[in-house]
HTML snippet that shows the backbone in 3Dmol.js (N, CA, C, O; Angstrom):
<script src="https://3Dmol.org/build/3Dmol-min.js"></script>
<div id="view" style="width:600px;height:400px;position:relative"></div>
<script>
const pdb = `
ATOM      1  N   UNK A   1      13.515  -3.810  -4.147  1.00  0.00           N
ATOM      2  CA  UNK A   1      13.805  -3.206  -5.653  1.00  0.00           C
ATOM      3  C   UNK A   1      12.810  -2.189  -6.130  1.00  0.00           C
ATOM      4  O   UNK A   1      11.710  -2.546  -5.708  1.00  0.00           O
ATOM      5  N   UNK A   2      12.715  -1.142  -6.785  1.00  0.00           N
ATOM      6  CA  UNK A   2      11.396   0.188  -6.826  1.00  0.00           C
ATOM      7  C   UNK A   2      10.784  -0.682  -7.773  1.00  0.00           C
ATOM      8  O   UNK A   2      11.371  -1.621  -8.312  1.00  0.00           O
ATOM      9  N   UNK A   3       9.367  -0.299  -8.010  1.00  0.00           N
ATOM     10  CA  UNK A   3       8.210  -1.059  -8.747  1.00  0.00           C
ATOM     11  C   UNK A   3       8.188  -0.294 -10.082  1.00  0.00           C
ATOM     12  O   UNK A   3       8.205   0.935 -10.154  1.00  0.00           O
ATOM     13  N   UNK A   4       8.165  -0.797 -10.713  1.00  0.00           N
ATOM     14  CA  UNK A   4       8.087  -0.161 -12.087  1.00  0.00           C
ATOM     15  C   UNK A   4       6.838   0.490 -12.460  1.00  0.00           C
ATOM     16  O   UNK A   4       5.779   0.316 -11.856  1.00  0.00           O
ATOM     17  N   UNK A   5       6.993   1.236 -13.464  1.00  0.00           N
ATOM     18  CA  UNK A   5       6.109   2.014 -13.593  1.00  0.00           C
ATOM     19  C   UNK A   5       4.660   1.069 -14.400  1.00  0.00           C
ATOM     20  O   UNK A   5       3.514   1.417 -14.116  1.00  0.00           O
ATOM     21  N   UNK A   6       4.886  -0.006 -15.303  1.00  0.00           N
ATOM     22  CA  UNK A   6       3.869  -0.834 -15.299  1.00  0.00           C
ATOM     23  C   UNK A   6       3.151  -1.270 -14.335  1.00  0.00           C
ATOM     24  O   UNK A   6       1.937  -1.079 -14.266  1.00  0.00           O
ATOM     25  N   UNK A   7       3.935  -1.998 -13.361  1.00  0.00           N
ATOM     26  CA  UNK A   7       3.365  -2.626 -12.250  1.00  0.00           C
ATOM     27  C   UNK A   7       2.337  -1.268 -11.577  1.00  0.00           C
ATOM     28  O   UNK A   7       1.112  -1.317 -11.461  1.00  0.00           O
ATOM     29  N   UNK A   8       3.104  -0.266 -11.249  1.00  0.00           N
ATOM     30  CA  UNK A   8       2.140   0.709 -10.908  1.00  0.00           C
ATOM     31  C   UNK A   8       0.809   0.812 -11.432  1.00  0.00           C
ATOM     32  O   UNK A   8      -0.179   0.540 -10.750  1.00  0.00           O
ATOM     33  N   UNK A   9       0.742   1.271 -12.848  1.00  0.00           N
ATOM     34  CA  UNK A   9      -0.161   1.611 -13.816  1.00  0.00           C
ATOM     35  C   UNK A   9      -1.365   0.486 -13.634  1.00  0.00           C
ATOM     36  O   UNK A   9      -2.552   0.810 -13.670  1.00  0.00           O
ATOM     37  N   UNK A  10      -0.795  -1.234 -13.382  1.00  0.00           N
ATOM     38  CA  UNK A  10      -1.346  -1.851 -12.891  1.00  0.00           C
ATOM     39  C   UNK A  10      -2.162  -2.200 -11.617  1.00  0.00           C
ATOM     40  O   UNK A  10      -3.214  -2.831 -11.518  1.00  0.00           O
ATOM     41  N   UNK A  11      -1.440  -1.657 -10.735  1.00  0.00           N
ATOM     42  CA  UNK A  11      -2.360  -1.273  -9.287  1.00  0.00           C
ATOM     43  C   UNK A  11      -3.162  -0.378  -9.603  1.00  0.00           C
ATOM     44  O   UNK A  11      -4.322  -0.746  -9.790  1.00  0.00           O
ATOM     45  N   UNK A  12      -2.897   0.809  -9.740  1.00  0.00           N
ATOM     46  CA  UNK A  12      -3.751   1.523 -10.172  1.00  0.00           C
ATOM     47  C   UNK A  12      -5.005   2.043 -11.127  1.00  0.00           C
ATOM     48  O   UNK A  12      -5.864   2.917 -11.016  1.00  0.00           O
ATOM     49  N   UNK A  13      -4.706   1.178 -11.994  1.00  0.00           N
ATOM     50  CA  UNK A  13      -5.675   0.347 -12.752  1.00  0.00           C
ATOM     51  C   UNK A  13      -6.936  -0.450 -12.123  1.00  0.00           C
ATOM     52  O   UNK A  13      -8.069  -0.339 -12.590  1.00  0.00           O
ATOM     53  N   UNK A  14      -6.596  -1.312 -10.950  1.00  0.00           N
ATOM     54  CA  UNK A  14      -7.001  -2.432 -10.519  1.00  0.00           C
ATOM     55  C   UNK A  14      -7.889  -1.671  -9.333  1.00  0.00           C
ATOM     56  O   UNK A  14      -9.087  -1.954  -9.326  1.00  0.00           O
ATOM     57  N   UNK A  15      -7.347  -0.601  -8.192  1.00  0.00           N
ATOM     58  CA  UNK A  15      -7.761  -0.002  -7.384  1.00  0.00           C
ATOM     59  C   UNK A  15      -8.157   1.175  -7.484  1.00  0.00           C
ATOM     60  O   UNK A  15      -8.951   1.527  -6.612  1.00  0.00           O
ATOM     61  N   UNK A  16      -7.813   2.087  -8.430  1.00  0.00           N
ATOM     62  CA  UNK A  16      -8.231   3.240  -8.398  1.00  0.00           C
ATOM     63  C   UNK A  16      -9.017   3.577  -9.642  1.00  0.00           C
ATOM     64  O   UNK A  16      -9.079   4.736 -10.051  1.00  0.00           O
ATOM     65  N   UNK A  17      -9.516   2.741 -10.144  1.00  0.00           N
ATOM     66  CA  UNK A  17     -10.166   3.152 -11.493  1.00  0.00           C
ATOM     67  C   UNK A  17      -9.622   3.304 -12.803  1.00  0.00           C
ATOM     68  O   UNK A  17      -9.947   2.599 -13.759  1.00  0.00           O
ATOM     69  N   UNK A  18      -8.897   4.113 -12.833  1.00  0.00           N
ATOM     70  CA  UNK A  18      -7.792   4.032 -14.221  1.00  0.00           C
ATOM     71  C   UNK A  18      -6.535   4.365 -13.624  1.00  0.00           C
ATOM     72  O   UNK A  18      -6.355   4.780 -12.479  1.00  0.00           O
ATOM     73  N   UNK A  19      -5.473   4.089 -14.730  1.00  0.00           N
ATOM     74  CA  UNK A  19      -4.229   4.336 -14.627  1.00  0.00           C
ATOM     75  C   UNK A  19      -3.612   5.615 -14.028  1.00  0.00           C
ATOM     76  O   UNK A  19      -2.580   5.551 -13.360  1.00  0.00           O
ATOM     77  N   UNK A  20      -4.524   7.282 -14.377  1.00  0.00           N
ATOM     78  CA  UNK A  20      -4.405   8.495 -14.282  1.00  0.00           C
ATOM     79  C   UNK A  20      -4.880   8.381 -13.150  1.00  0.00           C
ATOM     80  O   UNK A  20      -4.262   9.301 -12.614  1.00  0.00           O
ATOM     81  N   UNK A  21      -5.667   7.854 -12.157  1.00  0.00           N
ATOM     82  CA  UNK A  21      -6.296   8.030 -11.156  1.00  0.00           C
ATOM     83  C   UNK A  21      -4.939   7.807  -9.686  1.00  0.00           C
ATOM     84  O   UNK A  21      -4.900   7.020  -8.740  1.00  0.00           O
ATOM     85  N   UNK A  22      -4.198   8.687 -10.041  1.00  0.00           N
ATOM     86  CA  UNK A  22      -3.194   8.158  -8.995  1.00  0.00           C
ATOM     87  C   UNK A  22      -3.169   8.572  -7.406  1.00  0.00           C
ATOM     88  O   UNK A  22      -2.343   8.111  -6.618  1.00  0.00           O
ATOM     89  N   UNK A  23      -4.562   9.843  -6.929  1.00  0.00           N
ATOM     90  CA  UNK A  23      -4.479  10.070  -5.990  1.00  0.00           C
ATOM     91  C   UNK A  23      -5.602   9.774  -4.881  1.00  0.00           C
ATOM     92  O   UNK A  23      -5.902  10.403  -3.866  1.00  0.00           O
ATOM     93  N   UNK A  24      -6.275   8.224  -5.611  1.00  0.00           N
ATOM     94  CA  UNK A  24      -7.368   7.857  -4.883  1.00  0.00           C
ATOM     95  C   UNK A  24      -6.950   6.746  -3.804  1.00  0.00           C
ATOM     96  O   UNK A  24      -6.082   5.874  -3.842  1.00  0.00           O
ATOM     97  N   UNK A  25      -7.674   7.020  -3.054  1.00  0.00           N
ATOM     98  CA  UNK A  25      -7.176   6.443  -1.148  1.00  0.00           C
ATOM     99  C   UNK A  25      -6.676   4.751  -1.534  1.00  0.00           C
ATOM    100  O   UNK A  25      -5.658   4.086  -1.343  1.00  0.00           O
ATOM    101  N   UNK A  26      -7.787   4.556  -2.067  1.00  0.00           N
ATOM    102  CA  UNK A  26      -7.625   3.078  -2.672  1.00  0.00           C
ATOM    103  C   UNK A  26      -6.440   2.389  -3.038  1.00  0.00           C
ATOM    104  O   UNK A  26      -5.718   1.536  -2.523  1.00  0.00           O
ATOM    105  N   UNK A  27      -6.487   3.250  -4.442  1.00  0.00           N
ATOM    106  CA  UNK A  27      -4.750   3.004  -5.087  1.00  0.00           C
ATOM    107  C   UNK A  27      -3.559   3.374  -4.324  1.00  0.00           C
ATOM    108  O   UNK A  27      -2.479   2.791  -4.419  1.00  0.00           O
ATOM    109  N   UNK A  28      -3.776   4.261  -3.647  1.00  0.00           N
ATOM    110  CA  UNK A  28      -2.858   4.564  -2.626  1.00  0.00           C
ATOM    111  C   UNK A  28      -2.439   3.554  -1.606  1.00  0.00           C
ATOM    112  O   UNK A  28      -1.304   3.258  -1.230  1.00  0.00           O
ATOM    113  N   UNK A  29      -3.591   3.097  -1.247  1.00  0.00           N
ATOM    114  CA  UNK A  29      -2.941   1.632  -0.306  1.00  0.00           C
ATOM    115  C   UNK A  29      -2.472   0.607  -0.417  1.00  0.00           C
ATOM    116  O   UNK A  29      -1.659   0.016   0.293  1.00  0.00           O
ATOM    117  N   UNK A  30      -3.386   0.103  -2.103  1.00  0.00           N
ATOM    118  CA  UNK A  30      -2.394  -1.012  -2.746  1.00  0.00           C
ATOM    119  C   UNK A  30      -1.078  -0.622  -2.869  1.00  0.00           C
ATOM    120  O   UNK A  30      -0.251  -1.496  -2.609  1.00  0.00           O
ATOM    121  N   UNK A  31      -0.680   0.434  -3.187  1.00  0.00           N
ATOM    122  CA  UNK A  31       1.026   0.956  -3.648  1.00  0.00           C
ATOM    123  C   UNK A  31       1.658   0.974  -2.198  1.00  0.00           C
ATOM    124  O   UNK A  31       2.764   0.551  -1.861  1.00  0.00           O
ATOM    125  N   UNK A  32       1.057   1.342  -1.722  1.00  0.00           N
ATOM    126  CA  UNK A  32       1.954   0.976  -0.138  1.00  0.00           C
ATOM    127  C   UNK A  32       1.899  -0.233   0.305  1.00  0.00           C
ATOM    128  O   UNK A  32       2.910  -0.485   0.960  1.00  0.00           O
ATOM    129  N   UNK A  33       1.061  -1.232   0.237  1.00  0.00           N
ATOM    130  CA  UNK A  33       0.790  -2.423   0.642  1.00  0.00           C
ATOM    131  C   UNK A  33       2.137  -3.414  -0.172  1.00  0.00           C
ATOM    132  O   UNK A  33       2.655  -4.467   0.201  1.00  0.00           O
ATOM    133  N   UNK A  34       2.406  -2.557  -1.411  1.00  0.00           N
ATOM    134  CA  UNK A  34       2.775  -3.575  -2.530  1.00  0.00           C
ATOM    135  C   UNK A  34       4.488  -3.393  -2.144  1.00  0.00           C
ATOM    136  O   UNK A  34       5.374  -4.248  -2.131  1.00  0.00           O
ATOM    137  N   UNK A  35       4.557  -1.499  -1.756  1.00  0.00           N
ATOM    138  CA  UNK A  35       6.022  -1.641  -1.699  1.00  0.00           C
ATOM    139  C   UNK A  35       6.459  -1.835   0.000  1.00  0.00           C
ATOM    140  O   UNK A  35       7.611  -1.757   0.428  1.00  0.00           O
ATOM    141  N   UNK A  36       5.401  -2.066   0.704  1.00  0.00           N
ATOM    142  CA  UNK A  36       5.642  -2.399   2.464  1.00  0.00           C
ATOM    143  C   UNK A  36       5.990  -4.043   2.087  1.00  0.00           C
ATOM    144  O   UNK A  36       7.055  -4.390   2.597  1.00  0.00           O
ATOM    145  N   UNK A  37       5.293  -5.142   1.284  1.00  0.00           N
ATOM    146  CA  UNK A  37       5.861  -6.178   1.150  1.00  0.00           C
ATOM    147  C   UNK A  37       7.397  -6.813   0.553  1.00  0.00           C
ATOM    148  O   UNK A  37       8.067  -7.838   0.675  1.00  0.00           O
ATOM    149  N   UNK A  38       7.452  -5.713  -0.043  1.00  0.00           N
ATOM    150  CA  UNK A  38       9.080  -5.515  -0.788  1.00  0.00           C
ATOM    151  C   UNK A  38      10.342  -5.267   0.196  1.00  0.00           C
ATOM    152  O   UNK A  38      11.423  -5.821   0.394  1.00  0.00           O
ATOM    153  N   UNK A  39       9.661  -4.176   0.696  1.00  0.00           N
ATOM    154  CA  UNK A  39      10.558  -4.102   1.549  1.00  0.00           C
ATOM    155  C   UNK A  39      10.682  -4.955   3.206  1.00  0.00           C
ATOM    156  O   UNK A  39      11.644  -4.758   3.948  1.00  0.00           O
ATOM    157  N   UNK A  40       9.709  -5.746   3.506  1.00  0.00           N
ATOM    158  CA  UNK A  40       9.682  -6.684   4.413  1.00  0.00           C
ATOM    159  C   UNK A  40      10.715  -8.021   3.935  1.00  0.00           C
ATOM    160  O   UNK A  40      11.548  -8.432   4.742  1.00  0.00           O
ATOM    161  N   UNK A  41      10.601  -8.579   2.725  1.00  0.00           N
ATOM    162  CA  UNK A  41      11.633  -9.579   2.163  1.00  0.00           C
ATOM    163  C   UNK A  41      13.042  -8.874   2.406  1.00  0.00           C
ATOM    164  O   UNK A  41      13.964  -9.491   2.939  1.00  0.00           O
ATOM    165  N   UNK A  42      13.174  -7.420   1.949  1.00  0.00           N
ATOM    166  CA  UNK A  42      14.573  -6.892   2.343  1.00  0.00           C
ATOM    167  C   UNK A  42      14.872  -6.857   3.260  1.00  0.00           C
ATOM    168  O   UNK A  42      16.078  -6.672   3.426  1.00  0.00           O
ATOM    169  N   UNK A  43      13.957  -7.015   4.518  1.00  0.00           N
ATOM    170  CA  UNK A  43      14.564  -6.363   5.780  1.00  0.00           C
ATOM    171  C   UNK A  43      14.940  -7.936   6.601  1.00  0.00           C
ATOM    172  O   UNK A  43      15.648  -7.951   7.609  1.00  0.00           O
ATOM    173  N   UNK A  44      14.371  -9.165   6.018  1.00  0.00           N
ATOM    174  CA  UNK A  44      14.639 -10.443   6.363  1.00  0.00           C
ATOM    175  C   UNK A  44      16.030 -10.802   6.015  1.00  0.00           C
ATOM    176  O   UNK A  44      16.606 -11.730   6.583  1.00  0.00           O
ATOM    177  N   UNK A  45      16.598 -10.064   5.065  1.00  0.00           N
ATOM    178  CA  UNK A  45      17.794 -10.758   4.235  1.00  0.00           C
ATOM    179  C   UNK A  45      18.798  -9.409   4.849  1.00  0.00           C
ATOM    180  O   UNK A  45      19.953  -9.819   4.966  1.00  0.00           O
ATOM    181  N   UNK A  46      18.691  -8.199   5.189  1.00  0.00           N
ATOM    182  CA  UNK A  46      19.446  -7.360   5.740  1.00  0.00           C
ATOM    183  C   UNK A  46      18.611  -6.733   7.225  1.00  0.00           C
ATOM    184  O   UNK A  46      17.795  -5.813   7.291  1.00  0.00           O
ATOM    185  N   UNK A  47      19.114  -7.533   8.239  1.00  0.00           N
ATOM    186  CA  UNK A  47      18.367  -7.288   9.363  1.00  0.00           C
ATOM    187  C   UNK A  47      18.875  -5.619  10.037  1.00  0.00           C
ATOM    188  O   UNK A  47      18.151  -4.829  10.642  1.00  0.00           O
ATOM    189  N   UNK A  48      19.991  -5.500   9.767  1.00  0.00           N
ATOM    190  CA  UNK A  48      20.823  -4.140  10.456  1.00  0.00           C
ATOM    191  C   UNK A  48      20.315  -2.970   9.722  1.00  0.00           C
ATOM    192  O   UNK A  48      20.711  -1.920  10.227  1.00  0.00           O
ATOM    193  N   UNK A  49      19.411  -2.790   8.481  1.00  0.00           N
ATOM    194  CA  UNK A  49      19.466  -1.631   7.768  1.00  0.00           C
ATOM    195  C   UNK A  49      18.319  -0.964   8.367  1.00  0.00           C
ATOM    196  O   UNK A  49      17.128  -1.255   8.254  1.00  0.00           O
ATOM    197  N   UNK A  50      18.928   0.074   9.088  1.00  0.00           N
ATOM    198  CA  UNK A  50      18.038   0.956  10.110  1.00  0.00           C
ATOM    199  C   UNK A  50      17.391   1.769   9.405  1.00  0.00           C
ATOM    200  O   UNK A  50      16.369   2.135   9.986  1.00  0.00           O
ATOM    201  N   UNK A  51      17.596   2.424   7.947  1.00  0.00           N
ATOM    202  CA  UNK A  51      16.879   3.564   6.998  1.00  0.00           C
ATOM    203  C   UNK A  51      15.773   2.583   6.428  1.00  0.00           C
ATOM    204  O   UNK A  51      14.553   2.733   6.495  1.00  0.00           O
ATOM    205  N   UNK A  52      16.373   1.706   5.940  1.00  0.00           N
ATOM    206  CA  UNK A  52      14.770   1.249   5.406  1.00  0.00           C
ATOM    207  C   UNK A  52      13.944   0.466   6.590  1.00  0.00           C
ATOM    208  O   UNK A  52      12.795   0.446   6.148  1.00  0.00           O
ATOM    209  N   UNK A  53      13.937  -0.075   7.644  1.00  0.00           N
ATOM    210  CA  UNK A  53      13.349  -0.221   8.608  1.00  0.00           C
ATOM    211  C   UNK A  53      12.503   1.140   8.781  1.00  0.00           C
ATOM    212  O   UNK A  53      11.298   1.149   8.529  1.00  0.00           O
ATOM    213  N   UNK A  54      12.964   1.911   9.079  1.00  0.00           N
ATOM    214  CA  UNK A  54      12.395   3.815   9.276  1.00  0.00           C
ATOM    215  C   UNK A  54      11.416   4.216   8.147  1.00  0.00           C
ATOM    216  O   UNK A  54      10.369   4.851   8.268  1.00  0.00           O
ATOM    217  N   UNK A  55      11.986   3.702   7.000  1.00  0.00           N
ATOM    218  CA  UNK A  55      10.974   3.949   5.670  1.00  0.00           C
ATOM    219  C   UNK A  55       9.515   3.206   6.063  1.00  0.00           C
ATOM    220  O   UNK A  55       8.334   3.476   5.845  1.00  0.00           O
ATOM    221  N   UNK A  56      10.148   2.247   6.682  1.00  0.00           N
ATOM    222  CA  UNK A  56       9.170   1.120   6.428  1.00  0.00           C
ATOM    223  C   UNK A  56       7.840   1.009   7.336  1.00  0.00           C
ATOM    224  O   UNK A  56       6.738   0.642   6.927  1.00  0.00           O
ATOM    225  N   UNK A  57       8.212   1.455   8.837  1.00  0.00           N
ATOM    226  CA  UNK A  57       7.726   2.311  10.034  1.00  0.00           C
ATOM    227  C   UNK A  57       6.655   3.361   9.131  1.00  0.00           C
ATOM    228  O   UNK A  57       5.426   3.369   9.068  1.00  0.00           O
ATOM    229  N   UNK A  58       7.595   4.148   8.537  1.00  0.00           N
ATOM    230  CA  UNK A  58       6.549   5.338   7.921  1.00  0.00           C
ATOM    231  C   UNK A  58       5.329   5.060   7.220  1.00  0.00           C
ATOM    232  O   UNK A  58       4.166   5.404   7.434  1.00  0.00           O
ATOM    233  N   UNK A  59       5.948   4.252   6.197  1.00  0.00           N
ATOM    234  CA  UNK A  59       4.640   3.825   5.361  1.00  0.00           C
ATOM    235  C   UNK A  59       3.895   3.048   5.726  1.00  0.00           C
ATOM    236  O   UNK A  59       2.896   3.177   5.018  1.00  0.00           O
ATOM    237  N   UNK A  60       3.700   2.010   6.673  1.00  0.00           N
ATOM    238  CA  UNK A  60       2.938   1.391   7.831  1.00  0.00           C
ATOM    239  C   UNK A  60       1.965   2.322   8.242  1.00  0.00           C
ATOM    240  O   UNK A  60       0.776   2.045   8.084  1.00  0.00           O
ATOM    241  N   UNK A  61       2.299   3.348   8.730  1.00  0.00           N
ATOM    242  CA  UNK A  61       1.653   4.471   9.263  1.00  0.00           C
ATOM    243  C   UNK A  61       0.841   5.101   8.413  1.00  0.00           C
ATOM    244  O   UNK A  61      -0.326   5.338   8.728  1.00  0.00           O
ATOM    245  N   UNK A  62       1.382   5.470   7.166  1.00  0.00           N
ATOM    246  CA  UNK A  62       0.526   6.307   6.073  1.00  0.00           C
ATOM    247  C   UNK A  62      -0.635   5.151   5.578  1.00  0.00           C
ATOM    248  O   UNK A  62      -1.826   5.432   5.442  1.00  0.00           O
ATOM    249  N   UNK A  63      -0.241   4.236   5.414  1.00  0.00           N
ATOM    250  CA  UNK A  63      -1.392   3.261   4.780  1.00  0.00           C
ATOM    251  C   UNK A  63      -2.550   3.222   6.301  1.00  0.00           C
ATOM    252  O   UNK A  63      -3.754   3.139   6.062  1.00  0.00           O
ATOM    253  N   UNK A  64      -2.085   3.287   7.767  1.00  0.00           N
ATOM    254  CA  UNK A  64      -2.800   3.228   8.401  1.00  0.00           C
ATOM    255  C   UNK A  64      -3.723   4.048   8.466  1.00  0.00           C
ATOM    256  O   UNK A  64      -4.887   3.740   8.721  1.00  0.00           O
ATOM    257  N   UNK A  65      -3.240   5.401   8.204  1.00  0.00           N
ATOM    258  CA  UNK A  65      -3.979   6.566   8.004  1.00  0.00           C
ATOM    259  C   UNK A  65      -4.662   6.802   7.130  1.00  0.00           C
ATOM    260  O   UNK A  65      -5.745   7.374   7.252  1.00  0.00           O
ATOM    261  N   UNK A  66      -4.153   6.397   6.024  1.00  0.00           N
ATOM    262  CA  UNK A  66      -5.291   6.488   4.539  1.00  0.00           C
ATOM    263  C   UNK A  66      -6.591   5.229   4.857  1.00  0.00           C
ATOM    264  O   UNK A  66      -7.727   5.478   4.453  1.00  0.00           O
ATOM    265  N   UNK A  67      -6.299   3.852   5.625  1.00  0.00           N
ATOM    266  CA  UNK A  67      -7.191   2.851   5.744  1.00  0.00           C
ATOM    267  C   UNK A  67      -7.882   3.772   6.788  1.00  0.00           C
ATOM    268  O   UNK A  67      -9.034   3.899   6.374  1.00  0.00           O
ATOM    269  N   UNK A  68      -7.765   4.351   7.736  1.00  0.00           N
ATOM    270  CA  UNK A  68      -8.734   5.180   8.371  1.00  0.00           C
ATOM    271  C   UNK A  68      -9.376   5.654   8.121  1.00  0.00           C
ATOM    272  O   UNK A  68     -10.505   5.453   8.570  1.00  0.00           O
ATOM    273  N   UNK A  69      -9.085   6.734   7.121  1.00  0.00           N
ATOM    274  CA  UNK A  69      -9.910   7.468   6.356  1.00  0.00           C
ATOM    275  C   UNK A  69     -10.643   7.178   5.466  1.00  0.00           C
ATOM    276  O   UNK A  69     -11.564   7.908   5.097  1.00  0.00           O
ATOM    277  N   UNK A  70     -10.268   5.664   4.784  1.00  0.00           N
ATOM    278  CA  UNK A  70     -11.449   5.214   4.014  1.00  0.00           C
ATOM    279  C   UNK A  70     -12.738   4.385   4.974  1.00  0.00           C
ATOM    280  O   UNK A  70     -13.809   3.907   4.598  1.00  0.00           O
ATOM    281  N   UNK A  71     -12.303   4.435   5.923  1.00  0.00           N
ATOM    282  CA  UNK A  71     -12.688   3.557   6.915  1.00  0.00           C
ATOM    283  C   UNK A  71     -14.153   4.683   7.493  1.00  0.00           C
ATOM    284  O   UNK A  71     -15.298   4.303   7.736  1.00  0.00           O
ATOM    285  N   UNK A  72     -13.719   5.805   7.564  1.00  0.00           N
ATOM    286  CA  UNK A  72     -14.810   6.532   8.096  1.00  0.00           C
ATOM    287  C   UNK A  72     -15.958   6.844   7.321  1.00  0.00           C
ATOM    288  O   UNK A  72     -17.158   6.886   7.592  1.00  0.00           O
ATOM    289  N   UNK A  73     -14.959   7.160   5.763  1.00  0.00           N
ATOM    290  CA  UNK A  73     -16.064   7.809   4.796  1.00  0.00           C
ATOM    291  C   UNK A  73     -16.947   6.776   4.267  1.00  0.00           C
ATOM    292  O   UNK A  73     -18.174   6.853   4.206  1.00  0.00           O
ATOM    293  N   UNK A  74     -16.231   5.824   3.898  1.00  0.00           N
ATOM    294  CA  UNK A  74     -16.948   4.435   3.261  1.00  0.00           C
ATOM    295  C   UNK A  74     -16.771   3.054   3.591  1.00  0.00           C
ATOM    296  O   UNK A  74     -15.995   2.362   2.932  1.00  0.00           O
ATOM    297  N   UNK A  75     -17.429   2.588   4.566  1.00  0.00           N
ATOM    298  CA  UNK A  75     -16.747   1.024   5.507  1.00  0.00           C
ATOM    299  C   UNK A  75     -17.112   0.057   4.018  1.00  0.00           C
ATOM    300  O   UNK A  75     -16.211  -0.705   3.667  1.00  0.00           O
ATOM    301  N   UNK A  76     -18.043   0.079   3.400  1.00  0.00           N
ATOM    302  CA  UNK A  76     -18.096  -0.963   2.101  1.00  0.00           C
ATOM    303  C   UNK A  76     -16.514  -1.083   1.305  1.00  0.00           C
ATOM    304  O   UNK A  76     -15.904  -2.142   1.155  1.00  0.00           O
ATOM    305  N   UNK A  77     -16.093   0.129   0.903  1.00  0.00           N
ATOM    306  CA  UNK A  77     -15.040   0.410   0.397  1.00  0.00           C
ATOM    307  C   UNK A  77     -13.855  -0.228   1.281  1.00  0.00           C
ATOM    308  O   UNK A  77     -13.017  -1.051   0.911  1.00  0.00           O
ATOM    309  N   UNK A  78     -13.997   0.331   2.463  1.00  0.00           N
ATOM    310  CA  UNK A  78     -12.944  -0.282   3.630  1.00  0.00           C
ATOM    311  C   UNK A  78     -12.521  -2.141   3.436  1.00  0.00           C
ATOM    312  O   UNK A  78     -11.462  -2.746   3.272  1.00  0.00           O
ATOM    313  N   UNK A  79     -13.774  -2.503   3.544  1.00  0.00           N
ATOM    314  CA  UNK A  79     -13.851  -4.166   3.658  1.00  0.00           C
ATOM    315  C   UNK A  79     -13.629  -4.813   2.560  1.00  0.00           C
ATOM    316  O   UNK A  79     -13.453  -6.028   2.474  1.00  0.00           O
ATOM    317  N   UNK A  80     -13.627  -4.061   1.717  1.00  0.00           N
ATOM    318  CA  UNK A  80     -13.632  -4.909  -0.148  1.00  0.00           C
ATOM    319  C   UNK A  80     -12.267  -4.426  -0.516  1.00  0.00           C
ATOM    320  O   UNK A  80     -11.720  -4.928  -1.497  1.00  0.00           O
ATOM    321  N   UNK A  81     -11.713  -3.573   0.125  1.00  0.00           N
ATOM    322  CA  UNK A  81     -10.134  -3.240   0.277  1.00  0.00           C
ATOM    323  C   UNK A  81      -9.358  -4.084   0.974  1.00  0.00           C
ATOM    324  O   UNK A  81      -8.404  -4.673   0.465  1.00  0.00           O
ATOM    325  N   UNK A  82      -9.699  -4.197   2.140  1.00  0.00           N
ATOM    326  CA  UNK A  82      -9.331  -5.420   3.138  1.00  0.00           C
ATOM    327  C   UNK A  82      -8.961  -6.443   2.864  1.00  0.00           C
ATOM    328  O   UNK A  82      -8.027  -7.001   3.441  1.00  0.00           O
ATOM    329  N   UNK A  83      -9.799  -7.057   1.650  1.00  0.00           N
ATOM    330  CA  UNK A  83     -10.254  -8.056   1.603  1.00  0.00           C
ATOM    331  C   UNK A  83      -9.515  -8.674   0.426  1.00  0.00           C
ATOM    332  O   UNK A  83      -9.016  -9.776   0.198  1.00  0.00           O
ATOM    333  N   UNK A  84      -9.644  -7.527  -0.229  1.00  0.00           N
ATOM    334  CA  UNK A  84      -8.476  -7.914  -1.826  1.00  0.00           C
ATOM    335  C   UNK A  84      -7.324  -7.458  -1.590  1.00  0.00           C
ATOM    336  O   UNK A  84      -6.621  -7.356  -2.595  1.00  0.00           O
ATOM    337  N   UNK A  85      -6.785  -7.088  -0.458  1.00  0.00           N
ATOM    338  CA  UNK A  85      -5.125  -7.178  -0.353  1.00  0.00           C
ATOM    339  C   UNK A  85      -4.962  -8.164   0.591  1.00  0.00           C
ATOM    340  O   UNK A  85      -3.772  -8.445   0.739  1.00  0.00           O
ATOM    341  N   UNK A  86      -5.675  -8.762   1.249  1.00  0.00           N
ATOM    342  CA  UNK A  86      -5.672  -9.832   2.237  1.00  0.00           C
ATOM    343  C   UNK A  86      -4.753  -9.342   3.657  1.00  0.00           C
ATOM    344  O   UNK A  86      -3.932  -9.991   4.305  1.00  0.00           O
ATOM    345  N   UNK A  87      -5.174  -8.153   3.815  1.00  0.00           N
ATOM    346  CA  UNK A  87      -4.683  -7.423   5.123  1.00  0.00           C
ATOM    347  C   UNK A  87      -5.575  -7.912   6.216  1.00  0.00           C
ATOM    348  O   UNK A  87      -6.659  -8.418   5.925  1.00  0.00           O
ATOM    349  N   UNK A  88      -5.208  -7.801   7.385  1.00  0.00           N
ATOM    350  CA  UNK A  88      -5.216  -8.788   8.400  1.00  0.00           C
ATOM    351  C   UNK A  88      -6.596  -8.612   9.054  1.00  0.00           C
ATOM    352  O   UNK A  88      -7.087  -9.575   9.643  1.00  0.00           O
ATOM    353  N   UNK A  89      -7.424  -7.130   8.970  1.00  0.00           N
ATOM    354  CA  UNK A  89      -8.871  -6.915   9.185  1.00  0.00           C
ATOM    355  C   UNK A  89      -9.772  -7.685   8.474  1.00  0.00           C
ATOM    356  O   UNK A  89     -10.982  -7.525   8.635  1.00  0.00           O
TER     357      UNK A  89
END
`;
const viewer = $3Dmol.createViewer("view");
viewer.addModel(pdb, "pdb");
viewer.setStyle({}, {cartoon: {color: "spectrum"}});
viewer.zoomTo();
viewer.render();
</script>
């Protein structure tokens, strides 16, 4: 299921600073993390959904590139973001 506009505003307010700041890398990582978790739940039920699997892999790659960007520019923001989102690193 797609994210609602209210949920998107909450995510960008929490991670991006304001709901209008949709371009911040931290907000985008948080949005991708939310969508990745939803798709993972869907794929546990529908194992043969290859289109969703491809979309999931693309999102994971995009999130990885954004996290690398944040890490090279500000390591403390990176560590805080990883801790907030409960990612593995």
